[in-house]
N, C-alpha and C positions, 0 to 999 in steps of 0.2 A: 657432417658427421664423420668421425674417424673410422678407420677400417674395422676396429674391434669394439670400441666403447663410445657411447654418446658423450659429447663434450658438455661443459657447464652451460654453454649457450643453448645446446639442444634441450637440456633439462628445463632451462628457463622458458624456452619457447613452448615446450610441452605443457608446463603448468599454466602458462599465460593464455594459450589458445589450443585446446585439446582436439578440435575438429576443424574441418575445412578442406578445400580442394588441395591435393598434393601432400597432405600431412599423414595419411594412413601408414605409408611405409616407415616413415620416421618414428611414428608413435608405436608401431608394432615392434620395431627393433628395441626401443627404449623399454617397452614392457617386458620383452623377452629377457633382457639383461636383469631387470629387477626381479622377475619371477625366478631366475636362476641364482638369485642371491649373489650377484657379481660383486666382489669385494671392491674392485676399482670404482664401480658406480656408487656403491655405498659411501666410499670415501669422498667422492665428488658431491654427493648429496649432503654429507656432513659439512663440507666446505661452504655450501649454500645455507647452512644453518637449519636444515630440515631434519628434525628428529623424527623418530618412527611414528609417533601418534599423529603428528601434523601431516606427515607423508601419507598415512592411511587416509586421512580426510581428503587430501589433494588428489589422490589416485582413485577417489570415489569408492572406497570400500563400502559395500552394502551394510547398512546399520552402523556405520562408523561412529555416529554420535553416541551410541551406547556401548562402544567397544571397551573391553577390559583395559583398564588404565594402569596395568602393572608394568608397562614397558619402561625400560630404563631411559635415562635422559640421552644417552649416546645413541647415534644412529646405528652403530655396529651391534649394539646390544639388543636391538629390536628383532623380533621374529618375522623377518621379511618373507620367508617361505610360506608361513601360515597366512600372513596378511594378504600377500599377492595371489596366493592360490584362491582365496575367497574373492579377491577383486577381479580376477581374470575375466570372468564372464561379464561382469558389469561394465568393465572398461571396454571390452570388445563391443558390447551393445552401444555404449555411449559414443564410441568413435566411428561406428559404422555409418556410412552416408545413407540418406533417405533413398528408398527405391525410386527409380525414374518415374516422374509424374507425367500426366498428359498435358491438357491445356493449362495455361498460366493461371495463378490465383486471380489476377486482374480480369482476365477474360471470363472466368467462372463467376466472379463477383458481379460483373455487368449483367450476366444472365440471371443471377439470383435476385439482384436488386430490382429487376423489372417485374418480379412476381409480387402478388399480395403477401402480406406477412404470414398468413396461415399456410400458404403454399410454399413459402420459404422453409418453414419448419418441416413440412413433408418432404421437400426436396433433399435437405441435408440428412434426413434419416433414411432415405430410400435410394438415392442416386450416388453410387460409389465415386463418381467424379468429384463430389463435394466432401468426401470423408478422408482425403489425403492429409498428411501432416502439414504440407505447405498451405493448403486452403484453411485448415484449422488455425494455424498460426496467423494467417492473414486476417481471419475473422477476429481473433483476439487483438491484433494490432489496430484494426479499425474501431473496435470497441474502446480500446485505450485512448485513441485519438479524440474521441468525442466526450470524454469523461467530464470536461468542464462545460462543454457546449450543450450537451443533451444527455443527462443521466439516464433517462428512459431508454434512449437508443443504445447507450452503453450497455444496459442490462439486456436488451433484446439481442444485440449482437453477441454478447457473452453467452447467452443461452443457446444461440445457434452453434457457437463453437463447442459448447459442452455436448450438445446433441450429436454433432458431427464426430466428436472424439469418441463418444460411446458407440457410434456406428462404424468407426474405423476398424479395419481388420488387422490382425497380426501381420499378414502379408503386406498390407499397405504401409504399416509402420516400419516394417523391416525386421522386427525382432520383438519378442514378448516384453522384455524389460523396457524397451523404448516406447512401446504402446502404453505401458503403465505410467511412464513419465509424462507422456503426452496428455493422458487423461488427468493426471494430477495437476498439470498446468491449467488445463481447461476448467476443471472444477474449482481450482484456486481463483482463477480470474472471475468465474461466475460468482463465487462467494463474495469476492470483493465488490462486484457490481451490486449484489444484493445489499451489502453493507452500506454502500453509498446511498441507496434508496431507502435506508432505514429498516429493512426487513432482516433484523438481526438474528432471529431464530432460524430462518432459512439459511442465512449466511453461515451460521455456525455449522449447520448440518452439511452444507456444501464443502466447507473447509475440512470437516471430518472425513468426508468422502475423498477429498484431495489427499489427505494424509494417508489414508488407506492405500490408495494407488501408489503414492510415493514410496511407501515401505515395500511395495511389491516390485519397485523399479530398480534402476541402476545404482541408487544411493548417491546420485549427483549432489554434492554439497551446495552448489548454486541453486538447485531446485529447492532444497530444504530451506535455505536462507530466504528464498523468494516466498515460500509459504509462511515462514515465520513473520515476514513483513506483512502478509495478508492478515495474520492473526492479530498483529499489534493494534491497528486502529479499531478492530472489532472489540477487543478486550477493553480499549479505552471507552468506546461507545457503550459498553456494558457496565462501565463504572469500575472495572477491575484494573485500576491504574498501575499498581505495583507489578501485576502480571504483565501488563503491556510494556512497562519499562524493561523487565527481564527478557521478554521476547525480542525487543529491539536490540538489546545488548548482545544477545546470543546471535542474532542475524549479523549484527555489526562485526562480531568477532570472526565469523566465517569470512565476511568480505575483507576484513583486515588481513587475514591469513592468505587470502587469494590475491591480494594486491588490488582489489576493486575499490579504490578510494572514493569514487563518486557514489557508488552504492552504499558504502559505509556512511557517507554524509546523509543519504536518504534515511537510513535507520536512525541517525541522530536527530533528524527533524521529527520523525515519528515519536521518538523518545521525549523530545521537548514538548510536543503536543500533549502527550500523556501527563507530563508534569503540570502543564497548564490546567488540564481538566481536573487534576488532583489538588489544585489550589497551591502549587509550588512554583510561582513565576520566577523566583530567583534561580532555581535549578534549571528552568527552561531557558533563561537568558544565558547562563553559563554554557549550556549544551549547544544552543544555537550559535553562540559566538565562536565555538570550536568547529561547528559544522560548516558555516558559511565559507571560510577559506578553502574548504575541500570541494566545493560545488563548481562544476564546469558550467559556467553561464551559457556558453555557446551551445553546448550539448543539451542542457536541460534548464532553460530559463524558468520553467514552471516550478522546479524545485527551489531555485533561488528566491523566487517570488514567495513561495510558501514559507520559506525560512524567515524572510524579512517580515512578511505579514504576521507571523506568530510572534516574532520579536516585538513588533509594535503592540500586539495584543498583551504581551507580558508586561510591557511598560505601562499600559493602561491599567492592568490588574494591580500594579504596584502604586497606582495613583501618581504616576509620573507623566502626565499628558504632554508637558512641554517637550520632554525627550522623545516621546512617541511621535509627536507632530514633526519634530526635526527629522527623524528617520523617515517618516512618511513623505516629507517634502523631498528628501534625497532619492527616494525610489519611485517617485511619481512617473519618471521617464520609463521605468521598467514596466509599470502598469500599462503605459500607452502602447507597449509592444503587443498587447493581447487584445483580441476582440471577442473572446469567448464570453457569453453572457454570464456564466457562473462566476468567473473571475471578476468581471466588472461589478456584479452584484455584491460580492464579498468585499471588494474595494470600497464600494459605496457605503456598505454597512460599517466598515472600519472608519471611514471618514466621518460618518454620522456620530459614532461613538467619541471620536476625538473632539469634534465640535461641541458635543454635549459636555464633555469633561472640561473643556476650556471656557464654558459659559455661553457659547453661541447657540442657545437653545432652539430658537425658531429655525435657524438654518439647519440644525441637526434634525429637527422634526421633519422638515420637507424631504431630506435625503433618506431618512429611515422609513418614512411612509412609502416612498417609491421602492425601496429595497424590499420591504415586507411584501408589497404587492407582487414583485418579481418572484420571490420565493414561493408565495402561495400559488402563483400561476404554474409553477413547476412541481406542485404537490410536495414541497419540502417543509413539512410541518415543524420540524425541530428548529430550523433557522427562523421561521416565521414566529414561533413562540418566543424565542430569545429576543428578537427585535421588538415584539410587543412589550416585553419587559423594559427594554431600553426606552421605548416611547412612554411607558408608564412613569419611568423615573423623570423624564422631561416634564410631564404634566404635573407631577407632584411638586417639582421645583418651581414651576410657573404658577402653581396654585390653581390650576384649571380642573376643578373637580368633575365637571360634566365630561370633559374630554377623557379624563382618566377612567370614569365609569364606562364610557363607550368603548374605550380600548380594551378594558378588562372583559366587557361583555362579548366583544368580538374574539377575544383570546380563549374564552372558555371552551368552545368546540375544538379549537386547535389543541389545547391541553388534554382534552378528553380523547382526541384521536391518538395522542401519544401515550395514553393509558397511564397518566401520572397517578400516584397513590392518593388516597383520600385526604391525607394531611396536606399535600401540596395543593389539591383542588380547593380545600377549605381555606387555605391561606390566600389563594387567588380571589375567592369570593369575599374574604375579609377585607381585601385591599379596596374593594368598592366602598366599604363602610367607613374607612378611616382616611378618606381623601384629604381632609383638612389637617391631618396630623403628620407633618413631613417626616419626622424622625422615624416614627413607627412604620410609616408606609415604605420608606427606603429600606428599612430592615427586612420587611416582608419581601420586597423585590429582590434583595440579596439572597434571601433564603430560597426563593423560587428559582432564581438563576442557577443556584448550586444543585437544585433537585431535578430540574427538568433534564431529560436525556432522550436521545432518539431511541425510545423503547421499541421492542420488536413488534411488528405487525403480525397478524395471523397469516399463516401460509395461504397463498392463493390457490385456486383450483387449477 
């Protein structure tokens, strides 16, 4: 840093990484120059192409997303004094380090993991050693790590993180605004875990709680974008596909402005999934083909796999099984990098669909039966319902009326658990009666596939 003014490199480092060891003094000097409306610094920001409205977002102005947009396009014309006066407290809160913690999260996790589940809940609510930001973040990380392997454990750990965040004190968080951000993250993670388990009504309430805390926090745009990413798949699961696309685009715009290319790719994959659910596979393919080059395979192989998986699904939806199979063959080595049961189940499901569409019906049947069994064992009714329809299509094409009737009979309680509407349930029952009429039966299956959704479960006690 120069004696009087931050350099361009200082500003770039400030916006790229706003916290961490040894950065507090640099950040404080930069902030003081901006708060003082330093003309030299405004000129340097203009050189970087940072107009006032974008700068307000990057400096984490509280409520920046709803800020008055009357600012002129030039950096010098923007009211920096007003903007940074409002931002001062929030930026100070965000850049402040966590208060010193005691035992490491790993040590405390070992102690917590040795307890029965019910005692773990009591421990994180009553023992202040387990309510520090470091421990709460560790619980969220552990929950995230098992998302494909054990969705039930993902939810349980997310709930512990939420309870610990609620029990966390302002003193432990270091600052009131930081505590609000921490709780927003914990509630957002909990809401996402509920959504994965199909508990959509509870997931929505959890995300509403997260938004409430976020608005009371620092205004961190990264946190806001993260919560938008939580809302996106929930809205898709609720059938609000246009809203899901808009949310993904809004989160992506923030990541684009902040230079977070990989996170931008994540929002594009979510957007493509919404397009697929909405019956727009062409739009999904265009979006995924733009997203895949942005994904860091080494850093997040799961995201690359998700992108390729949904690209294959889009080709299947367009009745282009040969192209889907070619892509599947190319990424089979990628599938082998994973041993998470959920990923392997979804890979098997996709392979069964491809074999079905290519006419290898008996081979597809075997694979899909095993996949359905795996999803049922994990209480994932939505996936099991869709695979039941895939199997029904196979039996219709093979002319196996009895197998079709048995499959439909086994699917009825699954569909009821998803609380499908009466029209969909009537169509399922009708499918049993027209087993010998291939065209009509396949039309009913297409109708049911479009109607079934992971509808919300009742809140648990």
